[in-house]
Z-matrix of the N, CA and C atoms (Angstrom, degrees):
N
C 1 1.450
C 2 1.525 1 112.50
N 3 1.313 2 116.78 1 -5.32
C 4 1.454 3 120.74 2 178.49
C 5 1.516 4 111.33 3 -58.82
N 6 1.344 5 116.18 4 -41.02
C 7 1.459 6 120.14 5 -178.26
C 8 1.520 7 110.84 6 -61.73
N 9 1.348 8 117.23 7 -41.72
C 10 1.452 9 120.32 8 -179.20
C 11 1.529 10 111.36 9 -66.83
N 12 1.336 11 117.18 10 -38.67
C 13 1.454 12 120.70 11 -179.75
C 14 1.526 13 111.31 12 -64.10
N 15 1.307 14 116.32 13 -25.86
C 16 1.454 15 120.45 14 -179.85
C 17 1.531 16 112.97 15 -84.90
N 18 1.315 17 117.53 16 -3.32
C 19 1.464 18 120.48 17 179.44
C 20 1.518 19 109.76 18 -74.73
N 21 1.334 20 117.44 19 146.01
C 22 1.474 21 120.44 20 -177.21
C 23 1.521 22 112.11 21 -73.43
N 24 1.323 23 116.46 22 157.38
C 25 1.474 24 119.66 23 177.93
C 26 1.522 25 112.27 24 -92.24
N 27 1.339 26 117.23 25 2.09
C 28 1.460 27 121.91 26 173.43
C 29 1.523 28 107.87 27 -129.41
N 30 1.341 29 116.57 28 128.85
C 31 1.459 30 121.41 29 -177.88
C 32 1.533 31 110.78 30 -126.53
N 33 1.329 32 116.62 31 146.23
C 34 1.468 33 119.68 32 165.55
C 35 1.519 34 107.78 33 -72.09
N 36 1.316 35 117.14 34 139.97
C 37 1.463 36 121.45 35 -172.72
C 38 1.531 37 111.07 36 -113.40
N 39 1.333 38 114.58 37 129.26
C 40 1.464 39 122.00 38 179.08
C 41 1.531 40 108.04 39 -116.25
N 42 1.344 41 119.20 40 99.85
C 43 1.472 42 121.23 41 179.59
C 44 1.532 43 111.15 42 -74.40
N 45 1.325 44 116.21 43 128.09
C 46 1.470 45 121.53 44 176.60
C 47 1.524 46 108.61 45 -131.13
N 48 1.311 47 116.33 46 119.72
C 49 1.459 48 121.34 47 -177.70
C 50 1.522 49 111.45 48 -77.71
N 51 1.354 50 114.86 49 138.56
C 52 1.464 51 122.13 50 179.52
C 53 1.523 52 112.18 51 57.55
N 54 1.325 53 114.88 52 36.86
C 55 1.458 54 119.65 53 -179.80
C 56 1.522 55 109.35 54 -143.31
N 57 1.326 56 116.20 55 125.49
C 58 1.454 57 120.85 56 174.46
C 59 1.520 58 108.49 57 -120.94
N 60 1.317 59 115.03 58 158.73
C 61 1.447 60 122.85 59 -170.13
C 62 1.521 61 107.60 60 -141.84
N 63 1.337 62 116.86 61 132.19
C 64 1.460 63 121.03 62 -175.56
C 65 1.518 64 112.25 63 -117.48
N 66 1.336 65 115.95 64 156.50
C 67 1.465 66 119.45 65 171.57
C 68 1.537 67 110.58 66 -58.76
N 69 1.336 68 115.15 67 149.90
C 70 1.466 69 122.82 68 177.41
C 71 1.524 70 112.95 69 66.06
N 72 1.338 71 116.89 70 18.98
C 73 1.463 72 121.25 71 171.38
C 74 1.532 73 107.93 72 -122.44
N 75 1.314 74 116.46 73 161.17
C 76 1.461 75 121.08 74 179.57
C 77 1.518 76 109.75 75 -127.43
N 78 1.334 77 115.86 76 143.54
C 79 1.461 78 120.55 77 179.07
C 80 1.533 79 110.30 78 -136.37
N 81 1.344 80 116.99 79 141.59
C 82 1.466 81 120.34 80 172.30
C 83 1.524 82 109.50 81 -86.53
N 84 1.316 83 117.48 82 143.13
C 85 1.460 84 122.15 83 178.05
C 86 1.521 85 109.88 84 -131.84
N 87 1.325 86 115.11 85 143.32
C 88 1.461 87 122.84 86 178.38
C 89 1.529 88 107.45 87 -112.03
N 90 1.324 89 117.06 88 106.76
C 91 1.464 90 121.75 89 -173.70
C 92 1.524 91 110.02 90 -101.62
N 93 1.350 92 116.44 91 124.61
C 94 1.466 93 119.49 92 -178.05
C 95 1.520 94 113.83 93 -139.09
N 96 1.351 95 118.65 94 -20.77
C 97 1.460 96 119.88 95 179.05
C 98 1.525 97 110.26 96 -73.05
N 99 1.351 98 118.33 97 139.20
C 100 1.467 99 121.34 98 -177.68
C 101 1.528 100 113.92 99 -52.91
N 102 1.339 101 117.68 100 -40.35
C 103 1.469 102 119.29 101 -177.32
C 104 1.525 103 111.58 102 -65.78
N 105 1.346 104 116.07 103 -35.69
C 106 1.455 105 118.27 104 -178.78
C 107 1.525 106 112.41 105 -85.97
N 108 1.315 107 117.16 106 -23.48
C 109 1.467 108 119.85 107 170.16
C 110 1.528 109 109.26 108 -64.87
N 111 1.340 110 116.21 109 -40.79
C 112 1.466 111 120.04 110 176.34
C 113 1.524 112 110.22 111 -62.91
N 114 1.322 113 116.39 112 -42.32
C 115 1.460 114 121.39 113 -179.91
C 116 1.530 115 111.33 114 -60.86
N 117 1.338 116 116.59 115 -46.76
C 118 1.462 117 120.56 116 -179.16
C 119 1.520 118 110.77 117 -65.16
N 120 1.314 119 117.23 118 -44.01
C 121 1.462 120 120.15 119 179.83
C 122 1.529 121 111.52 120 -62.23
N 123 1.333 122 116.97 121 -40.65
C 124 1.462 123 120.43 122 176.76
C 125 1.525 124 111.06 123 -64.45
N 126 1.329 125 115.87 124 -41.48
C 127 1.460 126 120.58 125 -179.40
C 128 1.520 127 111.99 126 -65.20
N 129 1.333 128 116.59 127 -39.78
C 130 1.467 129 120.96 128 179.65
C 131 1.532 130 111.30 129 -64.39
N 132 1.321 131 116.83 130 -28.65
C 133 1.462 132 120.89 131 179.28
C 134 1.534 133 111.50 132 -80.23
N 135 1.359 134 115.34 133 -14.02
C 136 1.461 135 118.78 134 -173.61
C 137 1.537 136 111.13 135 -114.38
N 138 1.325 137 117.43 136 -98.05
C 139 1.467 138 121.16 137 -174.14
C 140 1.524 139 113.80 138 -116.87
N 141 1.338 140 116.79 139 -0.06
C 142 1.472 141 123.54 140 179.13
C 143 1.526 142 113.14 141 65.67
N 144 1.321 143 117.92 142 24.39
C 145 1.463 144 122.30 143 -177.81
C 146 1.527 145 111.56 144 -104.17
N 147 1.340 146 115.07 145 138.48
C 148 1.470 147 122.74 146 179.74
C 149 1.527 148 108.42 147 -136.01
N 150 1.317 149 116.97 148 135.63
C 151 1.458 150 121.09 149 175.16
C 152 1.520 151 110.83 150 -95.27
N 153 1.339 152 116.27 151 122.33
C 154 1.466 153 122.04 152 178.17
C 155 1.523 154 108.88 153 -101.37
N 156 1.348 155 116.13 154 130.02
C 157 1.463 156 119.96 155 -177.90
C 158 1.526 157 109.57 156 -151.19
N 159 1.327 158 115.51 157 155.14
C 160 1.467 159 119.81 158 179.49
C 161 1.527 160 112.15 159 -90.36
N 162 1.330 161 118.10 160 137.72
C 163 1.462 162 120.59 161 166.10
C 164 1.527 163 108.36 162 -74.30
N 165 1.315 164 117.38 163 150.44
C 166 1.460 165 119.98 164 -176.33
C 167 1.516 166 113.38 165 -72.70
N 168 1.323 167 116.70 166 -28.78
C 169 1.460 168 120.16 167 -179.81
C 170 1.515 169 108.48 168 -119.46
N 171 1.336 170 116.34 169 114.12
C 172 1.464 171 118.78 170 -176.62
C 173 1.530 172 112.39 171 -75.25
N 174 1.336 173 117.82 172 -14.83
C 175 1.462 174 120.46 173 179.92
C 176 1.529 175 110.48 174 -74.10
N 177 1.302 176 115.20 175 133.27
C 178 1.462 177 122.27 176 175.58
C 179 1.522 178 114.30 177 60.42
N 180 1.348 179 116.94 178 23.64
C 181 1.455 180 120.32 179 179.63
C 182 1.523 181 110.73 180 -60.71
N 183 1.329 182 116.41 181 -39.10
C 184 1.459 183 119.90 182 -178.58
C 185 1.522 184 111.98 183 -65.04
N 186 1.345 185 116.36 184 -25.97
C 187 1.461 186 120.34 185 -176.73
C 188 1.528 187 112.72 186 -95.78
N 189 1.316 188 116.56 187 -4.10
C 190 1.457 189 120.53 188 -179.79
C 191 1.517 190 109.73 189 -102.94
N 192 1.322 191 116.53 190 128.72
C 193 1.459 192 119.59 191 178.28
C 194 1.519 193 111.23 192 -73.42
N 195 1.334 194 116.42 193 -33.75
C 196 1.456 195 119.54 194 -178.45
C 197 1.524 196 111.69 195 -137.52
N 198 1.352 197 116.92 196 72.36
C 199 1.465 198 118.45 197 175.83
C 200 1.521 199 109.78 198 -66.23
N 201 1.325 200 116.42 199 150.40
C 202 1.457 201 120.53 200 177.54
C 203 1.526 202 108.99 201 -64.30
N 204 1.322 203 116.67 202 137.31
C 205 1.456 204 121.84 203 -174.80
C 206 1.527 205 111.44 204 -109.16
N 207 1.337 206 115.74 205 151.94
C 208 1.460 207 119.15 206 165.51
C 209 1.518 208 107.97 207 -66.63
N 210 1.313 209 116.83 208 163.00
C 211 1.466 210 119.76 209 -176.08
C 212 1.531 211 112.69 210 -87.90
N 213 1.340 212 116.99 211 -18.76
C 214 1.466 213 120.62 212 -175.74
C 215 1.522 214 110.62 213 -110.40
N 216 1.329 215 115.93 214 129.69
C 217 1.465 216 121.80 215 176.03
C 218 1.511 217 109.77 216 -142.58
N 219 1.323 218 116.91 217 -165.88
C 220 1.463 219 121.40 218 -179.80
C 221 1.526 220 109.25 219 -137.89
N 222 1.332 221 115.81 220 136.15
C 223 1.457 222 120.66 221 177.75
C 224 1.530 223 109.34 222 -92.31
N 225 1.328 224 115.19 223 139.06
C 226 1.456 225 120.84 224 177.87
C 227 1.517 226 110.68 225 -129.14
N 228 1.316 227 115.25 226 157.53
C 229 1.466 228 121.21 227 178.61
C 230 1.523 229 109.28 228 -110.35
N 231 1.315 230 116.69 229 134.89
C 232 1.464 231 122.02 230 176.98
C 233 1.525 232 108.59 231 -70.04
N 234 1.344 233 116.14 232 117.83
C 235 1.467 234 119.29 233 -178.46
C 236 1.526 235 111.96 234 -106.36
N 237 1.328 236 116.94 235 -14.25
C 238 1.466 237 120.73 236 172.98
C 239 1.527 238 108.39 237 -160.12
N 240 1.336 239 116.02 238 152.50
C 241 1.458 240 119.68 239 177.79
C 242 1.518 241 109.60 240 -157.48
N 243 1.334 242 114.18 241 157.68
C 244 1.457 243 120.15 242 -179.97
C 245 1.524 244 108.57 243 -149.22
N 246 1.308 245 117.70 244 134.41
C 247 1.459 246 122.45 245 177.36
C 248 1.523 247 109.61 246 -94.34
N 249 1.327 248 116.18 247 132.36
C 250 1.456 249 121.20 248 -178.01
C 251 1.525 250 110.73 249 -94.27
N 252 1.314 251 115.26 250 168.19
C 253 1.470 252 120.26 251 -179.45
C 254 1.522 253 112.82 252 -67.12
N 255 1.339 254 116.89 253 -24.05
C 256 1.463 255 120.00 254 178.90
C 257 1.531 256 112.03 255 -97.02
N 258 1.336 257 115.90 256 24.29
C 259 1.474 258 123.29 257 171.08
C 260 1.527 259 114.67 258 69.54
N 261 1.323 260 116.29 259 26.12
C 262 1.459 261 120.12 260 171.15
C 263 1.534 262 108.77 261 -95.07
N 264 1.329 263 116.04 262 162.94
C 265 1.462 264 121.07 263 172.51
C 266 1.529 265 108.04 264 -120.88
N 267 1.309 266 116.27 265 123.28
C 268 1.460 267 122.41 266 174.83
C 269 1.522 268 107.50 267 -101.54
N 270 1.323 269 116.21 268 124.06
C 271 1.462 270 118.44 269 -176.35
C 272 1.516 271 111.75 270 -139.07
N 273 1.312 272 115.13 271 165.11
C 274 1.466 273 122.58 272 173.35
C 275 1.515 274 107.64 273 -121.10
N 276 1.341 275 114.91 274 129.20
C 277 1.456 276 122.02 275 -177.54
C 278 1.529 277 108.97 276 -111.40
N 279 1.319 278 116.65 277 130.36
C 280 1.457 279 121.67 278 179.73
C 281 1.528 280 109.69 279 -106.76
N 282 1.339 281 117.55 280 122.34
C 283 1.462 282 122.19 281 -175.57
C 284 1.515 283 113.24 282 -68.36
N 285 1.345 284 115.66 283 138.45
C 286 1.465 285 120.94 284 -179.07
C 287 1.528 286 111.70 285 -115.01
N 288 1.344 287 116.72 286 -59.02
C 289 1.465 288 119.66 287 -176.87
C 290 1.523 289 109.74 288 -156.66
N 291 1.321 290 115.41 289 148.30
C 292 1.460 291 119.51 290 171.37
C 293 1.532 292 109.55 291 -75.65
N 294 1.310 293 115.76 292 160.48
C 295 1.458 294 121.30 293 -179.12
C 296 1.519 295 109.55 294 -144.45
N 297 1.328 296 115.24 295 166.01
C 298 1.467 297 122.48 296 173.74
C 299 1.520 298 108.54 297 -120.20
N 300 1.317 299 116.42 298 129.21
C 301 1.468 300 120.41 299 176.24
C 302 1.525 301 109.25 300 -72.40
N 303 1.321 302 115.50 301 129.68
C 304 1.462 303 119.78 302 176.67
C 305 1.526 304 112.22 303 -105.43
N 306 1.350 305 115.72 304 -26.41
C 307 1.464 306 118.87 305 -177.78
C 308 1.525 307 109.30 306 -167.94
N 309 1.319 308 117.17 307 139.96
C 310 1.459 309 119.94 308 171.85
C 311 1.521 310 108.44 309 -91.59
N 312 1.326 311 116.21 310 137.97
C 313 1.452 312 119.33 311 -177.16
C 314 1.532 313 110.40 312 -104.17
N 315 1.310 314 115.94 313 153.71
C 316 1.463 315 121.88 314 176.43
C 317 1.529 316 108.63 315 -85.01
N 318 1.328 317 115.94 316 132.37
C 319 1.465 318 119.51 317 178.87
C 320 1.522 319 110.12 318 -141.87
N 321 1.318 320 115.59 319 178.34
C 322 1.462 321 120.81 320 178.26
C 323 1.525 322 111.24 321 -106.81
N 324 1.351 323 116.09 322 21.31
C 325 1.456 324 122.09 323 -179.09
C 326 1.529 325 111.01 324 -91.86
N 327 1.329 326 115.38 325 164.37
C 328 1.465 327 119.90 326 172.68
C 329 1.525 328 111.06 327 -75.59
N 330 1.311 329 115.99 328 -23.15
C 331 1.467 330 121.34 329 -177.44
C 332 1.532 331 110.44 330 -106.25
N 333 1.330 332 115.64 331 171.23
C 334 1.454 333 121.52 332 -175.64
C 335 1.530 334 111.51 333 -96.19
N 336 1.325 335 115.98 334 150.77
C 337 1.457 336 122.74 335 174.68
C 338 1.521 337 108.82 336 -131.31
N 339 1.327 338 115.75 337 144.12
C 340 1.460 339 120.30 338 -178.98
C 341 1.523 340 111.21 339 -136.26
N 342 1.334 341 114.92 340 146.75
C 343 1.457 342 120.01 341 167.93
C 344 1.531 343 107.27 342 -75.83
N 345 1.333 344 116.22 343 139.07
C 346 1.461 345 120.14 344 -175.21
C 347 1.522 346 111.05 345 -134.53
N 348 1.327 347 114.33 346 159.67
C 349 1.469 348 121.73 347 179.23
C 350 1.524 349 107.94 348 -129.68
N 351 1.328 350 117.32 349 130.51
C 352 1.471 351 122.69 350 -177.98
C 353 1.530 352 112.86 351 -102.51
N 354 1.325 353 117.96 352 -1.27
C 355 1.469 354 120.85 353 -167.55
C 356 1.529 355 114.36 354 -62.30
N 357 1.333 356 118.37 355 -28.45
C 358 1.465 357 120.62 356 -179.75
C 359 1.527 358 112.48 357 -73.58
N 360 1.321 359 116.65 358 -12.69
C 361 1.459 360 119.81 359 -171.16
C 362 1.531 361 111.81 360 -127.23
N 363 1.323 362 116.47 361 38.83
C 364 1.458 363 120.88 362 -178.90
C 365 1.524 364 112.40 363 -59.56
N 366 1.335 365 116.98 364 -33.16
C 367 1.470 366 120.44 365 -176.87
C 368 1.529 367 112.46 366 -72.32
N 369 1.337 368 117.78 367 -10.45
C 370 1.462 369 120.04 368 -179.85
C 371 1.526 370 112.40 369 -61.41
N 372 1.330 371 117.26 370 -26.78
C 373 1.464 372 119.96 371 -176.75
C 374 1.520 373 112.67 372 -101.46
N 375 1.337 374 117.09 373 5.61
C 376 1.467 375 120.26 374 177.83
C 377 1.514 376 109.03 375 -83.48
N 378 1.320 377 116.84 376 128.33
C 379 1.453 378 121.73 377 -178.02
C 380 1.519 379 111.15 378 -85.06
N 381 1.347 380 114.32 379 146.52
C 382 1.467 381 120.47 380 169.12
C 383 1.505 382 115.75 381 68.43
N 384 1.337 383 117.37 382 26.87
C 385 1.465 384 119.33 383 -178.13
C 386 1.518 385 111.76 384 -71.35
N 387 1.321 386 118.22 385 -39.50
C 388 1.461 387 122.58 386 178.96
C 389 1.520 388 108.42 387 -127.09
N 390 1.324 389 115.25 388 112.95
C 391 1.454 390 119.47 389 -178.81
C 392 1.531 391 112.30 390 -107.20
N 393 1.325 392 117.10 391 8.63
C 394 1.460 393 120.21 392 178.16
C 395 1.519 394 110.05 393 -63.33
N 396 1.317 395 116.32 394 154.04
C 397 1.454 396 121.53 395 178.84
C 398 1.521 397 110.31 396 -99.87
N 399 1.306 398 115.53 397 161.49
C 400 1.458 399 120.69 398 179.62
C 401 1.517 400 110.95 399 -57.86
N 402 1.313 401 116.80 400 -30.47
C 403 1.465 402 120.89 401 -178.73
C 404 1.526 403 112.14 402 -61.90
N 405 1.349 404 117.02 403 -19.04
C 406 1.462 405 120.75 404 177.58
C 407 1.529 406 111.85 405 -72.04
N 408 1.327 407 117.09 406 -11.46
C 409 1.460 408 121.66 407 -176.98
C 410 1.525 409 110.46 408 -126.78
N 411 1.323 410 115.47 409 49.47
C 412 1.464 411 120.15 410 -173.02
C 413 1.518 412 113.03 411 -57.44
N 414 1.316 413 117.68 412 -39.23
C 415 1.462 414 120.50 413 -174.81
C 416 1.526 415 111.43 414 -63.18
N 417 1.335 416 117.14 415 -53.48
C 418 1.459 417 119.74 416 -178.34
C 419 1.521 418 111.69 417 -64.81
N 420 1.328 419 117.11 418 -34.68
C 421 1.454 420 118.51 419 -178.96
C 422 1.522 421 112.74 420 -77.20
N 423 1.323 422 116.39 421 -25.91
C 424 1.463 423 118.97 422 171.50
C 425 1.517 424 109.97 423 -67.40
N 426 1.339 425 116.19 424 -40.36
C 427 1.463 426 120.39 425 176.37
C 428 1.527 427 110.63 426 -63.13
N 429 1.329 428 115.70 427 -41.45
C 430 1.454 429 120.12 428 178.53
C 431 1.519 430 111.32 429 -62.88
N 432 1.319 431 115.90 430 -42.02
C 433 1.458 432 120.14 431 -179.17
C 434 1.520 433 110.75 432 -61.42
N 435 1.341 434 116.44 433 -43.74
C 436 1.469 435 120.66 434 178.19
C 437 1.528 436 110.41 435 -63.45
N 438 1.326 437 116.27 436 -41.50
C 439 1.461 438 121.20 437 -178.78
C 440 1.528 439 110.62 438 -63.75
N 441 1.318 440 116.80 439 -45.76
C 442 1.463 441 120.80 440 179.96
C 443 1.522 442 111.23 441 -63.79
N 444 1.318 443 116.93 442 -39.48
C 445 1.463 444 120.19 443 179.67
C 446 1.514 445 111.21 444 -64.85
N 447 1.335 446 117.62 445 -39.47
C 448 1.455 447 121.09 446 178.34
C 449 1.523 448 111.54 447 -65.42
N 450 1.332 449 116.50 448 -30.60
C 451 1.465 450 121.57 449 179.36
C 452 1.526 451 112.22 450 -86.08
N 453 1.332 452 116.28 451 -2.62
C 454 1.459 453 119.75 452 178.96
C 455 1.515 454 114.59 453 81.70
N 456 1.335 455 117.50 454 20.25
C 457 1.460 456 121.75 455 179.14
C 458 1.520 457 109.56 456 -96.07
N 459 1.311 458 115.75 457 134.87
C 460 1.459 459 121.23 458 177.01
C 461 1.519 460 109.49 459 -112.67
N 462 1.334 461 116.47 460 126.68
C 463 1.454 462 121.83 461 179.14
C 464 1.516 463 109.98 462 -127.33
N 465 1.317 464 115.90 463 154.03
C 466 1.460 465 121.64 464 174.32
C 467 1.525 466 107.58 465 -86.99
N 468 1.319 467 115.55 466 87.63
C 469 1.462 468 120.71 467 -174.96
C 470 1.524 469 112.19 468 -66.78
N 471 1.311 470 117.61 469 -32.55
C 472 1.467 471 120.14 470 177.45
C 473 1.519 472 111.40 471 -63.64
N 474 1.328 473 115.32 472 -39.70
C 475 1.457 474 119.57 473 177.61
C 476 1.523 475 110.70 474 -67.98
N 477 1.330 476 116.01 475 -37.27
C 478 1.459 477 121.28 476 179.66
C 479 1.526 478 111.22 477 -62.58
N 480 1.327 479 116.07 478 -36.32
C 481 1.461 480 121.00 479 -178.19
C 482 1.527 481 113.05 480 -68.11
N 483 1.311 482 116.89 481 -13.60
C 484 1.467 483 120.69 482 178.10
C 485 1.527 484 111.60 483 -81.25
N 486 1.332 485 116.09 484 -15.11
C 487 1.459 486 120.21 485 -177.75
C 488 1.521 487 110.55 486 -81.58
N 489 1.333 488 115.77 487 159.60
C 490 1.459 489 117.58 488 173.04
C 491 1.529 490 109.10 489 -77.28
N 492 1.312 491 116.30 490 174.64
C 493 1.464 492 121.17 491 -172.53
C 494 1.524 493 112.62 492 -59.73
N 495 1.344 494 116.77 493 -45.54
C 496 1.461 495 120.25 494 -179.79
C 497 1.523 496 111.54 495 -57.93
N 498 1.322 497 115.79 496 -51.49
C 499 1.459 498 121.04 497 -176.13
C 500 1.524 499 111.60 498 -61.96
N 501 1.335 500 116.47 499 -43.35
C 502 1.460 501 120.35 500 -176.72
C 503 1.525 502 111.92 501 -66.08
N 504 1.326 503 116.84 502 -48.68
C 505 1.465 504 120.19 503 -179.23
C 506 1.526 505 110.66 504 -65.81
N 507 1.319 506 117.51 505 -42.33
C 508 1.463 507 120.35 506 179.43
C 509 1.522 508 111.49 507 -63.64
N 510 1.324 509 116.62 508 -41.30
C 511 1.467 510 120.37 509 178.59
C 512 1.526 511 110.55 510 -61.99
N 513 1.323 512 116.96 511 -42.81
C 514 1.464 513 120.75 512 -179.81
C 515 1.522 514 111.69 513 -68.22
N 516 1.324 515 117.13 514 -38.17
C 517 1.467 516 120.44 515 176.85
C 518 1.527 517 110.77 516 -61.84
N 519 1.328 518 116.41 517 -38.35
C 520 1.458 519 121.24 518 -177.58
C 521 1.524 520 112.20 519 -67.32
N 522 1.335 521 117.02 520 -40.43
C 523 1.463 522 119.51 521 -172.72
C 524 1.518 523 114.07 522 -99.26
N 525 1.324 524 117.74 523 -6.50
C 526 1.466 525 120.52 524 -178.24
C 527 1.528 526 111.16 525 -64.21
N 528 1.336 527 117.88 526 141.43
C 529 1.471 528 121.83 527 179.85
C 530 1.524 529 112.25 528 -80.20
N 531 1.333 530 115.95 529 60.57
C 532 1.450 531 122.42 530 178.26
C 533 1.525 532 110.15 531 -98.87
N 534 1.323 533 115.78 532 171.54
C 535 1.459 534 120.73 533 178.71
C 536 1.526 535 110.93 534 -74.47
N 537 1.315 536 115.31 535 165.09
C 538 1.462 537 122.10 536 176.94
C 539 1.528 538 110.74 537 -54.97
N 540 1.324 539 116.28 538 -45.31
C 541 1.463 540 120.82 539 -177.96
C 542 1.526 541 111.58 540 -67.26
N 543 1.332 542 116.81 541 -39.81
C 544 1.468 543 120.53 542 179.66
C 545 1.525 544 111.04 543 -66.22
N 546 1.319 545 115.83 544 -39.63
C 547 1.465 546 119.30 545 177.58
C 548 1.532 547 111.00 546 -63.58
N 549 1.322 548 116.69 547 -38.49
C 550 1.457 549 119.87 548 -179.73
C 551 1.526 550 110.81 549 -67.14
N 552 1.320 551 116.94 550 -38.44
C 553 1.463 552 120.94 551 176.34
C 554 1.527 553 110.13 552 -58.45
N 555 1.325 554 116.32 553 -43.33
C 556 1.466 555 120.62 554 179.57
C 557 1.528 556 110.81 555 -65.13
N 558 1.327 557 116.69 556 -41.49
C 559 1.461 558 120.47 557 179.93
C 560 1.522 559 111.28 558 -63.45
N 561 1.318 560 117.08 559 -38.83
C 562 1.454 561 121.20 560 -175.93
C 563 1.522 562 113.28 561 -83.37
N 564 1.339 563 118.39 562 -5.37
C 565 1.465 564 121.33 563 174.88
C 566 1.524 565 107.73 564 -70.60
N 567 1.318 566 115.40 565 112.31
C 568 1.463 567 119.91 566 -167.74
C 569 1.517 568 113.48 567 -66.36
N 570 1.317 569 117.87 568 -49.75
C 571 1.458 570 121.93 569 -177.67
C 572 1.526 571 110.55 570 -97.49
N 573 1.319 572 115.56 571 154.04
C 574 1.461 573 120.32 572 -176.81
C 575 1.529 574 112.23 573 -63.12
N 576 1.333 575 117.79 574 -34.80
C 577 1.465 576 119.93 575 178.67
C 578 1.521 577 111.27 576 -67.76
N 579 1.346 578 116.34 577 -36.68
C 580 1.467 579 120.00 578 175.15
C 581 1.524 580 110.09 579 -62.52
N 582 1.343 581 116.09 580 -41.87
C 583 1.463 582 121.11 581 -179.85
C 584 1.527 583 110.70 582 -64.92
N 585 1.312 584 115.98 583 -41.55
C 586 1.462 585 120.75 584 178.42
C 587 1.531 586 110.17 585 -60.53
N 588 1.353 587 116.88 586 -43.88
C 589 1.463 588 120.67 587 -179.15
C 590 1.530 589 111.66 588 -68.20
N 591 1.341 590 117.12 589 -38.80
C 592 1.465 591 120.46 590 176.73
C 593 1.523 592 110.48 591 -64.63
N 594 1.320 593 116.20 592 -39.24
C 595 1.460 594 120.83 593 177.45
C 596 1.520 595 110.63 594 -60.99
N 597 1.305 596 115.71 595 -42.13
C 598 1.466 597 120.52 596 178.99
C 599 1.529 598 110.85 597 -65.76
N 600 1.339 599 116.94 598 -41.50
C 601 1.466 600 120.82 599 179.07
C 602 1.530 601 111.12 600 -61.47
N 603 1.321 602 116.47 601 -43.85
C 604 1.469 603 120.33 602 179.71
C 605 1.515 604 110.59 603 -63.26
N 606 1.322 605 116.73 604 -42.47
C 607 1.469 606 120.66 605 178.63
C 608 1.519 607 111.17 606 -62.51
N 609 1.336 608 116.89 607 -38.78
C 610 1.468 609 120.67 608 179.16
C 611 1.525 610 110.94 609 -64.07
N 612 1.340 611 116.70 610 -38.32
C 613 1.464 612 120.72 611 178.57
C 614 1.526 613 110.09 612 -62.76
N 615 1.344 614 116.47 613 -43.76
C 616 1.458 615 120.36 614 -179.13
C 617 1.523 616 111.78 615 -67.58
N 618 1.324 617 116.01 616 -36.42
C 619 1.461 618 118.80 617 -178.68
C 620 1.520 619 111.25 618 -69.27
N 621 1.349 620 116.58 619 -29.77
C 622 1.472 621 120.84 620 -179.87
C 623 1.526 622 111.15 621 -82.22
N 624 1.349 623 116.30 622 -45.23
C 625 1.465 624 119.98 623 -173.17
C 626 1.518 625 114.05 624 -93.90
N 627 1.331 626 115.70 625 -19.71
C 628 1.473 627 121.05 626 -177.97
C 629 1.524 628 111.02 627 54.86
N 630 1.360 629 115.89 628 40.37
C 631 1.457 630 122.59 629 -178.58
C 632 1.521 631 109.60 630 -74.39
N 633 1.327 632 117.08 631 136.18
C 634 1.451 633 121.19 632 175.92
C 635 1.518 634 110.11 633 -86.44
N 636 1.351 635 116.79 634 140.39
C 637 1.461 636 121.11 635 177.10
C 638 1.509 637 109.81 636 -127.46
N 639 1.316 638 115.61 637 159.15
C 640 1.451 639 121.92 638 176.63
C 641 1.519 640 109.30 639 -111.74
N 642 1.334 641 115.52 640 138.46
C 643 1.460 642 121.65 641 179.55
C 644 1.505 643 108.74 642 -115.18
N 645 1.332 644 117.64 643 121.15
C 646 1.456 645 119.68 644 179.91
C 647 1.514 646 109.99 645 -150.25
N 648 1.320 647 115.70 646 148.20
C 649 1.455 648 121.53 647 174.81
C 650 1.521 649 106.53 648 -116.54
N 651 1.325 650 116.83 649 118.35
C 652 1.459 651 120.63 650 -177.60
C 653 1.517 652 110.51 651 -104.28
């Protein structure tokens, strides 16, 4: 828990619609908007930390300077980056811990900053809590495989099976073609078993209703 205690209580916030991010996972990001280029450059000069969180309304997020945000997100650390000739920044963010927004602060930046609290998610930085393999959950993962195939998603399931339970379920929650609200429910499920059960519940709803969803990152 030492790592979590060393995390700052104020984070730069990067809203991403229909996208959730978990500790111990990594994601590539393509940064091109001026406000987020400023955010990344400021972060690189400081602690390399960025808070990823979903806006509540995915419509017109790009046109809103301050869309309403969910209260729970995840902080990640920039572990690699590259500047392109057309002034974009390509980076990889490594998840550290989820957080809860307690207050948005006023600043003179193009991007937003919020006061955050990590106390609800102390276990996010504990290593080796769940060492079970994906093979221990064959039924739910078979359902997931069928669901992904119907949606036209291709995954390397053999590679996924090499991960421990936390990593595998979190990775699937991140990339699953679920709604913004469903993804947030998964993110806010505190323990991995709760997340696994919520994932199963969502899959059962889709199998019964055959509801179509859209997956987009804005």
